C-alpha positions as CSV (number, residue, x, y, z in Angstrom):
1,M,0.0,0.0,0.0
2,V,1.0,3.6,-0.5
3,C,0.1,6.5,1.7
4,K,-2.2,8.9,-0.2
5,R,-1.0,11.9,1.7
6,C,2.8,11.6,1.4
7,D,3.3,8.7,-1.2
8,T,5.4,6.6,1.2
9,T,5.3,2.8,0.8
10,L,3.5,1.5,3.9
11,L,5.4,-1.4,5.3
12,P,4.1,-2.9,8.5
13,S,6.2,-2.0,11.6
14,I,8.7,0.0,9.4
15,T,6.7,2.9,7.9
16,S,3.2,2.1,9.3
17,T,1.3,0.7,12.2
18,H,-1.8,-1.5,12.0
19,R,-4.4,-1.7,14.7
20,I,-7.6,-3.8,14.9
21,K,-10.5,-2.1,16.6
22,S,-13.7,-3.9,17.5
23,M,-16.1,-1.0,17.0
24,P,-19.7,-1.8,15.9
25,V,-17.8,-3.1,12.8
26,T,-14.4,-4.7,12.9
27,T,-11.9,-2.1,11.5
28,I,-8.2,-2.2,10.7
29,I,-6.6,1.3,11.1
30,T,-3.4,1.8,9.2
31,T,-1.3,4.8,10.4
32,C,1.6,6.2,8.3
33,K,4.6,6.9,10.6
34,V,5.9,9.6,8.3
35,C,2.9,12.0,8.1
36,K,0.6,10.4,10.7
37,A,-2.2,9.9,8.2
38,K,-4.8,7.3,9.1
39,K,-6.7,4.9,6.8
40,R,-9.6,2.8,8.0
41,F,-10.7,-0.5,6.4
42,A,-14.0,-1.9,7.7
43,F,-15.0,-5.6,7.4
44,H,-18.8,-6.0,7.1
45,D,-19.2,-9.4,5.4
46,K,-17.0,-12.3,6.4
47,D,-18.1,-14.3,3.4
48,Y,-17.3,-11.6,0.8
49,V,-15.6,-12.9,-2.3
50,L,-13.6,-10.5,-4.6
51,F,-15.0,-10.0,-8.1
52,N,-11.9,-11.5,-9.7
53,D,-12.1,-14.6,-7.4
54,K,-15.6,-15.6,-8.5
55,A,-15.6,-18.8,-10.6
56,A,-18.6,-17.7,-12.7
57,I,-16.8,-14.6,-14.0
58,H,-13.8,-16.7,-15.1
59,D,-16.1,-19.1,-16.9
60,E,-17.8,-16.3,-18.8
61,Q,-14.5,-14.7,-19.8
62,N,-13.2,-18.0,-21.2
63,D,-16.3,-18.6,-23.2
64,T,-16.3,-15.1,-24.8
65,R,-12.7,-15.1,-26.0
66,E,-12.1,-15.2,-29.7
67,P,-10.5,-18.4,-31.0
68,S,-6.8,-18.1,-31.8
69,L,-5.8,-18.1,-35.4
70,D,-3.7,-20.9,-36.7
71,S,-0.6,-19.9,-38.8
72,N,-1.7,-22.4,-41.5
73,T,-5.1,-20.8,-42.2
74,C,-4.0,-17.6,-44.0
């Protein structure tokens, strides 16, 4: 990750600190040690799957690709 305020690469324990807070929603708070900027990441759904990790998306993309051209069919 990169700090949006000072463009420093955020490395855990070197250039940033990470805290887990159990607020109404579990939140990870990342603090930049250079400029002291804070970024919050909230976790709402434990069963959330990233768009790119969904199997149905990969199947659709594989079906819609154009067939490759053979070098012998010119």
